[in-house]
MIZA-630853 format. One record per residue (C-alpha): x, y, z. Coordinates in Angstrom, 3 decimals, padded with zeros to 6 digits. Example, Ala and Ser with C-alpha at 12.3 -4.5 7.8 and 13.67 -1.06 7.14 Angstrom:
<sites>
          X          Y          Z
    012.300   -004.500    007.800
    013.670   -001.060    007.140
</sites>
This chain:
<sites>
          X          Y          Z
   -007.056   -025.973   -000.732
   -010.112   -025.582    001.396
   -009.933   -022.717    003.668
   -009.942   -023.445    007.608
   -011.294   -021.221    010.524
   -008.139   -021.994    012.371
   -005.789   -020.318    009.920
   -007.908   -017.117    010.245
   -007.915   -017.323    014.115
   -004.241   -017.551    013.991
   -003.559   -014.756    011.649
   -006.039   -012.300    013.648
   -004.072   -013.180    016.993
   -000.622   -012.655    015.137
   -001.562   -009.313    013.855
   -003.556   -008.232    016.872
   -006.813   -007.461    014.947
   -010.046   -006.772    016.752
   -011.746   -010.207    016.709
   -015.243   -008.837    017.156
   -014.981   -006.827    013.827
   -013.353   -009.561    011.882
   -014.075   -013.113    012.953
   -017.640   -013.492    012.115
   -017.220   -011.843    008.743
   -014.234   -013.953    007.961
   -016.049   -017.143    008.920
   -019.011   -016.372    006.755
   -016.747   -015.537    003.719
   -014.822   -018.813    004.291
   -018.082   -020.917    004.208
   -019.323   -019.263    001.027
   -015.781   -019.776   -000.487
   -015.658   -023.520    000.381
   -019.065   -023.914   -000.887
   -018.492   -022.493   -004.411
   -015.959   -024.509   -006.380
   -015.394   -021.785   -008.898
   -014.626   -019.165   -006.334
   -012.411   -021.503   -004.342
   -010.239   -022.330   -007.404
   -009.951   -018.577   -008.057
   -008.991   -018.000   -004.429
   -006.299   -020.566   -004.677
   -005.003   -019.076   -008.006
   -004.591   -015.451   -006.304
   -003.159   -017.186   -003.207
   -000.576   -018.735   -005.395
    000.075   -015.559   -007.098
    000.491   -013.487   -003.862
    002.622   -016.089   -001.830
    003.949   -018.737   -003.901
    004.718   -017.700   -007.441
    008.127   -016.006   -007.683
    007.546   -014.144   -010.844
    006.014   -010.595   -011.066
    002.645   -011.779   -012.292
    001.033   -010.380   -009.056
    001.669   -006.774   -010.180
   -001.130   -007.275   -012.831
   -003.569   -007.027   -009.941
   -002.701   -003.567   -009.314
   -004.461   -002.623   -012.499
   -007.745   -004.093   -011.259
   -009.864   -001.679   -009.373
   -013.101   -003.822   -008.513
   -012.984   -007.199   -006.752
   -015.781   -008.530   -008.952
   -013.413   -008.320   -012.012
   -011.449   -011.220   -010.497
   -014.289   -013.238   -008.515
   -017.483   -012.250   -010.459
   -020.389   -010.256   -009.278
   -021.634   -012.640   -006.581
   -018.232   -012.944   -004.671
   -018.510   -013.181   -000.914
   -017.789   -010.056    001.107
   -014.430   -009.958    002.922
   -012.734   -012.209    000.312
   -009.686   -009.674    000.089
   -009.487   -009.644    003.908
   -009.488   -013.475    003.927
   -006.806   -013.637    001.245
   -004.343   -011.299    003.114
   -004.958   -013.189    006.475
   -003.955   -016.364    004.816
   -000.504   -014.999    004.204
    000.404   -014.749    007.781
    002.465   -018.141    007.828
    004.477   -016.892    005.014
    005.148   -013.616    006.895
    006.456   -015.654    009.843
    008.693   -017.737    007.488
    010.009   -014.759    005.682
    010.684   -012.767    008.736
    012.855   -015.676    010.112
    014.483   -016.228    006.821
    015.433   -012.529    006.432
    016.432   -012.384    010.253
    014.596   -009.019    010.736
    015.336   -007.279    013.959
    012.836   -006.506    016.581
    012.106   -003.049    015.185
    011.485   -004.386    011.688
    009.333   -007.020    012.924
    007.123   -004.646    014.929
    007.062   -002.339    011.840
    006.066   -005.214    009.654
    003.298   -006.535    011.721
    001.816   -002.972    012.343
    001.685   -002.171    008.697
   -000.218   -005.295    007.816
   -002.617   -004.674    010.536
   -003.157   -001.178    009.182
   -003.987   -002.778    005.706
   -006.678   -004.827    007.555
   -008.285   -001.982    009.533
   -007.692    001.309    007.575
   -010.454    000.503    004.937
   -012.802   -001.039    007.399
   -012.523    001.249    010.370
   -011.276    004.488    009.060
   -013.072    004.570    005.725
   -016.080    002.384    006.543
   -015.691    000.103    003.506
   -017.356   -003.241    003.603
   -013.960   -004.987    002.776
   -010.370   -003.997    002.037
   -009.549   -002.725   -001.392
   -007.449   -004.854   -003.839
   -004.719   -002.225   -003.429
   -004.624   -002.794    000.455
   -004.590   -006.460    000.013
   -001.637   -006.133   -002.429
    000.204   -003.585   -000.300
   -000.209   -005.849    002.830
    001.362   -008.683    000.827
    004.511   -006.524    000.119
    005.235   -006.687    003.819
    004.238   -010.327    004.195
    006.840   -011.175    001.469
    009.283   -008.745    002.964
    009.493   -006.642   -000.288
    009.797   -003.536    001.731
    011.587   -002.274    004.783
    010.695    000.862    006.566
    013.330    003.281    007.879
    012.348    006.274    009.768
    010.077    008.461    007.744
    010.218    006.396    004.426
    009.663    002.946    003.039
    012.128    001.293    000.511
    011.263   -001.461   -001.967
    014.183   -002.998   -003.771
    013.611   -003.636   -007.474
    015.902   -004.679   -010.161
    019.474   -003.468   -010.765
    019.930   -002.021   -007.362
    017.050    000.498   -007.983
    015.029    001.114   -004.901
    011.585    002.649   -004.835
    010.808    005.184   -002.178
    007.362    004.950   -000.633
    005.964    007.721    001.780
    003.669    006.459    004.481
    000.865    008.870    005.331
    000.116    010.190    008.740
    003.211    012.402    009.503
    004.631    015.673    008.114
    007.023    015.107    005.435
    009.956    016.986    007.338
    012.848    017.213    004.951
    015.460    016.457    007.820
    013.663    013.144    008.585
    013.546    012.353    004.950
    017.314    012.670    004.413
    017.998    010.812    007.612
    015.670    007.939    006.305
    017.660    007.732    003.084
    021.073    007.778    004.704
    020.058    005.150    007.308
    018.450    002.960    004.757
    021.822    002.158    002.972
    022.836    000.194    005.984
    019.601   -001.969    006.158
    019.511   -002.498    002.352
    022.959   -003.873    002.729
    022.132   -006.202    005.683
    018.912   -007.528    004.424
    019.135   -007.463    000.719
    022.922   -007.289    000.080
    022.511   -004.031   -001.992
    025.153   -001.516   -002.162
    025.221    001.956   -003.766
    021.457    001.834   -004.638
    019.718    004.371   -006.848
    016.571    005.723   -005.331
    013.496    006.627   -007.471
    009.986    007.672   -006.389
    006.654    007.769   -008.280
    004.113    009.804   -006.484
    001.454    012.610   -006.505
    003.923    014.275   -004.072
    006.217    014.983   -006.984
    003.542    016.481   -009.240
    004.323    019.676   -011.010
    000.650    020.747   -010.916
    000.517    020.322   -006.985
    003.721    022.532   -006.656
    001.798    025.371   -008.191
   -000.859    025.160   -005.517
    001.547    025.395   -002.535
    003.234    027.946   -000.510
    006.960    028.328   -001.017
    007.876    026.996    002.492
    005.743    023.715    001.928
    007.484    020.500    002.957
    006.377    018.988   -000.438
    008.290    021.489   -002.447
    011.385    020.904   -000.205
    010.765    017.166   -000.829
    010.578    017.755   -004.581
    013.989    019.585   -004.581
    015.691    016.332   -003.587
    014.796    014.719   -007.017
    015.236    015.168   -010.704
    011.670    014.887   -011.726
    009.697    014.223   -015.051
    005.969    013.934   -015.681
    004.442    010.448   -014.962
    000.880    009.011   -015.312
   -002.287    010.820   -014.416
   -002.468    011.126   -010.577
   -006.243    011.656   -009.952
   -006.638    008.253   -008.317
   -003.784    008.911   -005.949
   -005.063    012.292   -005.162
   -008.548    011.060   -004.341
   -007.118    008.334   -002.275
   -004.251    010.042   -000.329
   -005.582    013.664   -000.091
   -009.418    013.079    000.159
   -009.523    009.434    001.323
   -011.886    008.501   -001.666
   -011.798    005.669   -004.075
   -013.644    007.620   -006.809
   -015.373    011.024   -007.356
   -017.660    011.961   -010.355
   -018.452    015.367   -009.150
   -015.379    017.470   -007.888
   -017.811    020.081   -006.541
   -018.576    017.532   -003.664
   -014.862    017.008   -002.544
   -014.242    018.232    000.978
   -012.324    021.302    001.937
   -011.023    020.520    005.389
   -007.422    021.637    004.695
   -005.781    024.290    002.487
   -004.440    021.804    000.090
   -007.902    019.903   -000.269
   -009.477    023.433   -001.088
   -006.844    024.405   -003.747
   -006.913    021.018   -005.416
   -010.666    020.946   -005.458
   -010.698    024.432   -007.163
   -008.030    023.401   -009.489
   -010.078    020.097   -010.656
   -013.419    022.083   -010.896
   -011.633    024.533   -013.230
   -010.664    021.723   -015.594
   -007.043    020.932   -014.323
   -005.380    017.741   -014.644
   -002.899    016.536   -012.033
   -000.064    014.187   -013.018
    002.120    012.038   -010.714
    005.920    012.846   -010.903
    008.676    010.420   -011.445
    011.796    011.443   -009.741
    015.540    010.203   -009.314
    016.936    010.935   -005.972
    019.911    013.422   -006.199
    021.481    012.859   -002.682
</sites>
């Protein structure tokens, strides 16, 4: 499948993305992809994995940190952006198939738009990360619904993964209401009843709790779960707390918030932070 400008134009319009910042970069990327058979073949393989293949093979991409590991060192810039834009037709089909209401439709399109813009505008990266490309496809493929403060991802055996969008305070009343309201939509859209909720996050970290004041919203959030230690969480800490992809010198971490300052000191003193795996108790 050769890539076409028209598909990019339609996707940019559908998600309301700033054309000036995107169109020329995408066109240049498409020209380079179409002009290189090896890269075009790889793009088609990833496209198939993201949008057509019904297995869980796409999850393997979460382990890849550098785009060059997929496409080689000479890959054209914006290739992840283009791959996510190419999914817009599937998004339209999936929304219609799921019969999402207007609120969910608005949320879905906004979250995909954020995947396109956060890395480019807010973090000044040259292109979106693999993680943002993948996260956008979760909404395109309707793998997630957002209800109030939280997002919910159905998995196997009626187990629902809770995701916590950044940007708002983690007020416990909103969290509880979000869980309660989600049960209605999980039944409506996924035919799931009596779900079990789990959460894997740095917000459930035992080490983070030690750095917080007793009235912290994060501590109140943790009290809703039975928690055990999970994998090393430094990548999530750097991403969600410091807006960094990596850091080889913790002394250079910013200290704009109390939490940043305490985490920085903890890391400089040799501390290790692990994510927590929690099963919701309510």
